[in-house]
C-alpha positions as CSV (number, residue, x, y, z in Angstrom):
1,X,134.4,142.5,212.1
2,X,136.8,144.1,209.6
3,X,138.7,147.3,210.5
4,X,136.7,149.2,207.8
5,X,133.4,148.2,209.3
6,X,134.7,148.9,212.8
7,X,135.8,152.3,211.8
8,X,132.4,153.0,210.1
9,X,130.6,152.0,213.3
10,X,132.9,154.3,215.2
11,X,132.2,157.2,212.9
12,X,128.5,156.7,213.3
13,X,128.8,156.6,217.1
14,X,131.0,159.8,217.0
15,X,128.4,161.6,214.8
16,X,125.6,160.7,217.2
17,X,127.5,161.5,220.5
18,X,129.3,164.6,219.2
19,X,132.6,163.8,220.8
20,X,134.8,166.6,222.2
21,X,138.4,167.1,221.4
22,X,140.8,165.8,223.9
23,X,144.0,167.5,225.2
24,X,146.7,168.0,222.5
25,X,148.7,165.0,221.9
26,X,151.5,164.1,219.5
27,X,151.8,160.7,217.8
28,X,154.7,158.5,218.8
29,X,155.0,156.4,215.7
30,X,156.2,152.8,215.6
31,X,155.8,151.3,212.1
32,X,155.8,147.6,211.1
33,X,159.2,148.1,209.7
34,X,160.7,149.3,212.9
35,X,162.4,146.7,214.9
36,X,160.9,146.6,218.5
37,X,160.6,143.6,220.6
38,X,159.1,142.7,224.0
39,X,161.5,144.8,226.0
40,X,160.2,147.9,224.3
41,X,156.6,147.1,225.2
42,X,157.4,145.9,228.7
43,X,159.2,149.2,229.4
44,X,155.9,151.1,229.4
45,X,155.1,152.6,232.8
46,X,151.6,150.9,232.8
47,X,150.7,147.4,231.5
48,X,147.1,146.3,232.1
49,X,144.7,143.6,231.2
50,X,141.4,145.2,230.0
51,X,138.0,144.4,228.6
52,X,137.2,147.1,226.0
53,X,133.8,148.6,226.4
54,X,133.7,151.2,223.7
55,X,135.7,152.9,220.9
56,X,135.2,156.2,219.2
57,X,136.9,158.7,217.0
58,X,138.4,161.8,218.6
59,X,138.6,164.6,216.2
60,X,139.3,164.5,212.5
61,X,142.1,162.4,210.7
62,X,145.4,164.2,210.5
63,X,148.2,164.2,207.9
64,X,151.8,164.0,208.9
65,X,155.1,164.7,207.2
66,X,155.3,163.8,203.5
67,X,157.1,160.5,202.7
68,X,155.9,159.0,206.0
69,X,152.6,157.9,207.4
70,X,150.0,159.9,205.5
71,X,146.9,159.8,207.7
72,X,146.4,159.1,211.4
73,X,143.2,158.9,213.3
74,X,143.1,159.5,217.0
75,X,140.9,156.8,218.7
76,X,139.5,156.8,222.2
77,X,139.0,153.5,223.9
78,X,137.0,153.0,227.1
79,X,137.9,149.8,229.0
80,X,137.3,148.1,232.3
81,X,140.6,147.2,234.0
82,X,140.7,143.5,235.0
83,X,144.3,143.3,236.1
84,X,147.2,145.7,236.7
85,X,150.4,144.1,235.6
86,X,152.7,147.1,235.9
87,X,152.3,150.6,237.3
88,X,150.0,152.2,239.9
89,X,146.5,152.6,238.3
90,X,143.7,152.7,240.9
91,X,140.8,153.2,238.5
92,X,138.6,150.3,237.5
93,X,137.4,152.0,234.3
94,X,139.6,154.1,232.1
95,X,139.8,156.0,228.8
96,X,142.9,155.8,226.7
97,X,144.0,157.2,223.3
98,X,145.7,155.7,220.3
99,X,146.7,157.2,216.9
100,X,145.7,154.6,214.3
101,X,147.3,154.4,210.8
102,X,144.1,153.9,208.8
103,X,145.5,151.7,206.1
104,X,147.6,149.5,208.4
105,X,147.5,145.8,207.8
106,X,147.1,144.1,210.2
107,X,145.2,146.7,212.1
108,X,145.8,147.7,215.7
109,X,142.2,148.5,216.5
110,X,140.7,147.1,219.7
111,X,137.2,145.6,219.5
112,X,134.6,146.4,222.2
113,X,133.6,143.2,224.1
114,X,137.2,141.7,223.7
115,X,139.9,141.4,226.2
116,X,143.4,142.7,225.7
117,X,146.7,143.3,227.4
118,X,147.9,146.8,226.5
119,X,150.8,149.1,227.5
120,X,150.1,152.7,228.3
121,X,151.8,156.0,229.3
122,X,150.5,159.4,230.3
123,X,150.6,162.5,228.1
124,X,148.7,165.8,228.6
125,X,147.0,164.4,231.7
126,X,145.5,161.4,229.9
127,X,146.4,157.8,229.3
128,X,147.9,156.9,225.9
129,X,149.1,153.8,224.2
130,X,152.9,153.4,224.7
131,X,153.2,153.9,220.9
132,X,151.1,154.8,217.9
133,X,150.4,153.2,214.5
134,X,151.5,150.0,216.2
135,X,150.6,149.1,219.8
136,X,150.8,146.2,222.1
137,X,147.6,144.3,221.4
138,X,147.7,140.9,223.0
139,X,144.3,139.4,222.9
140,X,143.2,137.4,225.9
141,X,141.1,134.2,225.4
142,X,141.5,132.8,229.0
143,X,138.8,134.8,230.8
144,X,139.2,137.1,233.7
145,X,141.8,136.6,236.5
146,X,141.9,137.5,240.1
147,X,144.6,140.2,240.8
148,X,145.9,138.4,243.8
149,X,146.6,135.2,241.8
150,X,149.1,136.9,239.3
151,X,152.8,136.2,239.7
152,X,153.7,139.8,239.7
153,X,157.0,139.0,241.5
154,X,158.2,137.3,238.3
155,X,158.0,140.5,236.3
156,X,155.5,141.7,233.7
157,X,156.6,139.2,230.9
158,X,155.9,136.2,233.1
159,X,152.6,137.7,234.3
160,X,151.5,138.2,230.7
161,X,152.3,134.6,229.9
162,X,150.4,133.5,233.1
163,X,147.3,135.3,232.0
164,X,147.5,133.9,228.4
165,X,148.1,130.3,229.5
166,X,145.9,130.0,232.6
167,X,142.1,129.6,232.4
168,X,140.3,132.2,234.4
169,X,136.7,133.0,235.1
170,X,134.1,132.6,232.3
171,X,136.7,130.8,230.2
172,X,135.4,128.7,227.3
173,X,138.0,125.9,227.9
174,X,137.8,124.3,224.4
175,X,137.8,127.6,222.6
176,X,140.8,128.7,224.8
177,X,142.6,125.4,224.0
178,X,142.3,125.9,220.2
179,X,143.9,129.4,220.6
180,X,146.9,128.2,222.6
181,X,149.2,127.5,219.7
182,X,148.8,131.2,218.5
183,X,148.8,132.9,221.9
184,X,152.2,134.4,221.7
185,X,152.8,133.7,225.4
186,X,156.3,132.4,224.7
187,X,157.2,135.9,223.4
188,X,157.1,137.2,226.9
189,X,158.1,134.6,229.4
190,X,161.3,132.5,229.7
191,X,161.2,129.0,228.1
192,X,161.2,127.4,231.5
193,X,158.2,129.3,232.8
194,X,156.3,128.8,229.4
195,X,156.9,125.0,229.8
196,X,155.7,125.1,233.4
197,X,152.5,126.8,232.5
198,X,151.9,124.4,229.5
199,X,152.6,121.4,231.8
200,X,150.0,122.6,234.2
201,X,147.4,122.7,231.4
202,X,148.4,119.1,230.4
203,X,147.2,118.1,233.9
204,X,143.7,119.4,233.3
205,X,140.7,117.0,232.9
206,X,139.6,118.4,229.5
207,X,141.2,116.2,226.8
208,X,141.1,118.9,224.1
209,X,142.9,121.3,226.4
210,X,145.5,118.7,227.3
211,X,146.2,117.9,223.6
212,X,146.3,121.5,222.7
213,X,148.8,122.3,225.5
214,X,151.0,119.5,224.2
215,X,151.0,120.8,220.6
216,X,151.6,124.3,222.0
217,X,154.6,123.0,223.8
218,X,156.0,121.5,220.6
219,X,155.5,124.7,218.6
220,X,156.6,127.3,221.3
221,X,159.7,125.3,222.5
222,X,160.6,123.6,219.2
223,X,161.1,120.0,220.5
224,X,158.8,117.0,220.2
225,X,157.3,116.0,223.5
226,X,156.1,112.4,224.0
227,X,152.5,113.6,224.6
228,X,152.2,114.1,220.8
229,X,151.5,110.4,220.5
230,X,148.2,111.0,222.4
231,X,147.4,114.4,220.8
232,X,147.5,112.8,217.3
233,X,144.1,111.2,218.3
234,X,142.6,114.4,219.7
235,X,138.9,114.8,219.5
236,X,139.6,118.2,217.9
237,X,140.4,117.9,214.3
238,X,142.6,121.0,214.1
239,X,144.8,119.9,217.0
240,X,144.8,116.3,215.7
241,X,146.1,117.5,212.3
242,X,148.9,119.6,213.9
243,X,150.0,116.8,216.1
244,X,150.3,114.4,213.2
245,X,152.2,116.8,211.0
246,X,154.6,117.4,213.9
247,X,155.1,113.6,214.3
248,X,155.7,113.1,210.6
249,X,158.6,115.6,210.5
250,X,161.9,113.9,209.6
251,X,164.3,114.0,212.6
252,X,167.5,113.6,210.4
253,X,167.8,117.4,209.7
254,X,167.3,118.2,213.4
255,X,170.0,115.7,214.5
256,X,172.4,117.0,212.0
257,X,171.8,120.6,213.0
258,X,172.2,119.8,216.7
259,X,175.5,118.3,215.9
260,X,176.9,120.8,213.5
261,X,175.4,124.1,214.3
262,X,172.9,124.1,217.1
263,X,172.7,127.9,217.3
264,X,171.1,128.0,213.9
265,X,168.0,126.3,215.4
266,X,167.0,129.5,217.1
267,X,166.4,133.1,216.0
268,X,169.2,135.7,216.6
269,X,167.4,137.3,219.5
270,X,167.3,134.2,221.6
271,X,169.7,134.5,224.6
272,X,168.9,131.5,226.7
273,X,170.5,128.9,224.5
274,X,171.3,126.3,227.1
275,X,167.7,126.3,228.4
276,X,166.2,125.9,224.9
277,X,168.7,123.2,223.9
278,X,167.9,121.3,227.1
279,X,164.3,120.8,225.9
280,X,165.7,118.7,223.1
281,X,167.0,116.3,225.7
282,X,163.3,115.5,226.5
283,X,162.4,114.9,222.8
284,X,160.5,111.7,222.1
285,X,163.0,110.7,219.4
286,X,166.1,109.0,221.0
287,X,168.5,110.2,218.2
288,X,167.5,113.8,218.9
289,X,168.0,113.4,222.7
290,X,171.5,112.0,222.1
291,X,172.5,114.8,219.7
292,X,171.2,117.4,222.1
293,X,173.3,116.0,225.0
294,X,176.3,115.8,222.8
295,X,176.0,119.5,221.8
296,X,175.3,120.6,225.3
297,X,178.3,118.7,226.5
298,X,180.5,120.5,223.9
299,X,179.1,124.0,224.4
300,X,178.8,123.9,228.2
301,X,181.7,121.6,229.5
302,X,181.5,120.7,233.2
303,X,177.7,121.6,233.4
304,X,175.3,118.8,234.1
305,X,172.0,118.4,232.4
306,X,169.2,116.3,234.0
307,X,168.4,114.1,231.0
308,X,172.0,113.6,229.9
309,X,174.1,110.8,231.4
């Protein structure tokens, strides 16, 4: 459903129900041009996994300062809490509010019937999205999870990754597998924990899920695991095509970069260089493994790495 159609449905629902105005709230705007990362979203006092039940408009659209965002619409979401990742929320069903920028693309609307991980705060006695115009909207395709199984001791980032990369109740395994490469789980967990979760999936009996986890490992962690040889013959055409493209990539550029400027392989925000470089020591290509070991030896003299002699 498009955002326009979703908004139309919400307008009709609001007209029928005659929604009342909520306590006075002020927008906390975060625009697409603003540079915020995972630390910003994980700083919220409440982070929860929810299944959205309903959405409706709350009052008329409002105009803000000239030269900035022109029109915002306050939305009220009703959701069942499936997991508490951070904060003390006792309720099983909540309402929370979000100021949407109506012409935002992509939109940050939450669709009833879908699962999301959201970050929240309190204002005027009600729950609010941690920010407005843009919000944490991590869609969950892995089903529902038991609260007691979550690795809360590892922190909210690792817990989010666990939910995204671990099949739960009522999970459509093959649909879940096809979404793995775009899950965004690696944006929240450390590379090592992401690799652990993907390795667990590769031990599952479903072949499509195994192959998808292999391709996801290559895409999230940027090296070429040996399991791609099997994934290139996956029963799923999309996964098969991705695996074959990954296998066809020329290793010469990777080898040269590892030897000359290994830091350029990673975005500027990456701060766990040794851990990420070490994945290249498990690459299926011998020349890449050798180059990775050479670079690690120069950058971290005296430190030993398991796959380097």
